[in-house]
N, C-alpha and C positions, 0 to 999 in steps of 0.2 A: 360490546363495542360495535361501532359501525364498520361494515365491510367496505373496503375501498374498491371501486370499479377502476381497473387500470386505465381504461379509456378516458375516464374523467378525473384522473389523478392531478390534483392541483399542487404541482411540485414547488411552485413559487411560495405558496402558503406553508408547505411543509418545511422548506428551507428557512423561512423566516422564524418558524417555531423552534428550530434547533438552537442550541446554545450559540452565543455570538462566535462566529467563525473568526479565528485570529486574523487580524488585519494583514499580518505578514504572509499568511497563506493565500488570502484573497489576491494580494498583489503578485505572489509567485504564480498562482494558477493563471492569472492574466498573462504573465510573461511566458508561460509554457507554450502559448500559441505562436511564439516567435523563437525559432531555433537560433536566430542570430543575436539574441539578447546579449547586451554588453556587460562586462564586469562592473562598469560604473553604475548601470541600472540596478544590478543585484546589490551593490554596496549601499545604495540609497535605502534599500529595504532593510539591510543588515543594521544600519545605524539606528533604526527606529525600534529595534527589538533587542534589549540588553541580553536576554537569554541566548538568542541566536548568535549575537555578536561574541559573547563569551565562549560559546562552543567553537566558533570559527577561529577565534584567536588561539584557543587551546589546541586545536588540530594543527594550525600553522606552526605554533611554537614547539609542539612535539617534534615536528619535522626538523625545525631549526636546531633544537637541542641535540638531535641525533647527528647533526652536522657540526656540532660544537659551535653554534652561532647564537648570538644574543636574541632575546625575545623581541617581538614586535608588538606594538600597541595600536597601530593603524589598521582598521578593518579592511581597507582597500588593499594594503600590502599583504595582509593575511589571506584574503581571498585570492590574490594573485599567486600565492604560494601553493594553495591547495587546489585551485582551478574552479572554473565556473560550474562544472557538473557536480563536483563534491559540495559546493556551496548550495546548489539546488537540493541535494539530498538532505543536507543538514536542516535547511529551512523547512522542508515538507515534513521531515520526521519530527522535529521539535514542535511544529505547529499542530500536527495531527495528534501528537501525544497530549498536548495541553487541551486540545479540543475534546478528545475522547474521554479524558479524565473527568470531565464535567458530568458524565452520564453514568448511571449504575452499570456495573460490569464493563465499563469502558477500558479499564486497565488490561483485562484479559483480551479484549478485542484488539487493543493496540499491540500487545505482544504478538498475537497471531499475525496481524497485519505486517509487523516488523519482520517476523520470520519469513513470510511470503515475499516481502520486498527483497530481503537479502538473498533468498533462494532464487527468485526471479532474475535478479541481477547476475547471479552466477550462471544460471541457465542461458541467459541472453548472451553472456560473454562466450560461452561454448558454441552458441548457435549463430553468432555474427549479427545479433540485433543490438540496438542501443541499450547498454546496461543501465544507463541513468533513467531513460524513459521506463524501462522495465521496473526499476526500483520504485519510482514514483507511482506507477500503476499498481504495484504490489501494496504499497502503503494505503492506497485509496480503494482497493478492490472490494472491501466489505463495508464501505461507507453507508450503504443502504440499511445496514443493521442499526445504525444510529437512529434512523427515522422510525423503524419498527419499534425500537425500544422506547422512543419518545411517544409514539401513538398509544402503546399499552405495554408497560413494563412486564406485567404479570403474564400476558399472552405471549410476549416475546420469550420470556423464560420458559414458559410451557412448551413452546415450539422446540426450543433447544433441548429441554430435558427429555422430550419424547422422540428425539432424533439421534441417530448415531453416525449417519453418513450424510453427505451433502444433498443427495437427491431426496432423501426423506425430509431433511430440513426445509427445502424449498416447498415440498408438498404440504407440510404442516403449516408453514407460513402462509401459503396461498389459501388454505382452509380457514385459518384464523383471521387473516387480514384482507384477503382478496388479491394481494400481490405478494411477491417474495422480495427478499433484499436485493437480489440481482436486478430486478426490474426497477425498483426505486433508486438503487445506486446508479444505474445507467442514466436514468432521467436526471438525477442530480448532476452527474458529470456533464450532461448536455446543457443543463441550466447554468452551470459554472463555465460553459463554453470551453471545455477541455477538448483536446484533439480527439478525432473520431476513433482512433485506435484504442484510446483509453476507455471511452464509454462502451465500445464494443467488447473489450476484454472484461469489463465489469459485468456486462449483461450475460455473458456466456462462460464465466470462469468455472461454473459447476457442471457444464455440459461435457460429458465424457465421450460423446459420439460425433462431434462435429468440430471443424476448424473454420473459424470465420476470418482469421488473419494471424500473422506471426505473433503479435502481442497477446492475443487471446490464447493461442497455443502455449505461449510461455507462461502466462499466469495460471492456466489450467494445470499444467504440469507442476509448477512451483507450489501451488496450493496443496496438491497431493503429496509432493515430496516433503513439504514442511510438516504435514501431519504424520507422514510415515516416519520422520525423524523425531517426532514427538516434541516439536518446537512451537510453542511452549507445551508443557505437559497439560493436556486437557482431556476430559472424558470423551469428547467427540472426535478424538484423533484416529478413530478406526478408519482404515482405507479399504474400500471394496475393489476398486479398479482404477487404472490410470487411462487417460485418453490416448489410446494407441495411435490415432491419427495425428494428434499433436506431437507425440514423440517422433513419429515419422517425418512430419513437416519440419521439425526442428533439427532433424538428422542426429538425434542423440543415440549414443551407443552405451547401453547399460553395462557392458562388459569392458569398456575402455578404461584404462588406468586414470585418465583425466576426469572421467565421470566419478569414480570413487573419490578422487582427490577433491572434486567439487563438493561432494557431500560432506566430507570432513571440514572443508572451509566454512560451509553453511553453519555447522554446529558450533565451531569455534567463534565465528563472527557473531552469531546470535548471542551466545553467552557473554561475549566481550561487550556487546552493545548494552546488555542489561546491567552490566556493572558500572557503566559510565554514569 
């Protein structure tokens, strides 16, 4: 296979070669640039995707049934009940699941991304960051692996089979492809015009010795915690170290009761999400 020169990486061409990105995700990613996005704008997206709409109605009606209230059928009313941020999480989760499912090994990649998203959201809550931006960044953090898989599935599998920790994986990817999944993922995030904090986190989420920003610190820690919790169970879930600078920047206390409670929530939420 041809080795890619990072300086000459044609990310637009690579993006076009990926499976069709769900329209609902394209629209949401565009809206992510605007923190003041209205519920009406999100609802217009919802109405065009029956799977997303069904999930949002189910979430809203679950809440209403707990309150002994009748079900709703209007997606705008349902979105009003669960809130803008929850709608965003549902849209990006369902969209990325359907997107990754089109590629070999995509199911396992999605489950790992979901675990990191849930863990990142919990870490962000403890650290005073935006839980919803952390969740979305967690879902997208390994999107560069989709490109490597598409370029050469056998080489991609070889890189994974010969690696047991993140640093080794990046090294093997660079040897086989000329770039690693963090570099390609960050370029994709820029191409999709995502917020700088998101592509910065994607670029450095495997770096255990630097902190480039709060979101990068959050995803770096969440990635390690998800693997330490074995969410999902994967051969490469071995953990060598955690980014101590990121832990310090996020002001996390390993010995605090709320930290232990957070880990328990991550496990419960992940397994609950898989059963849906």
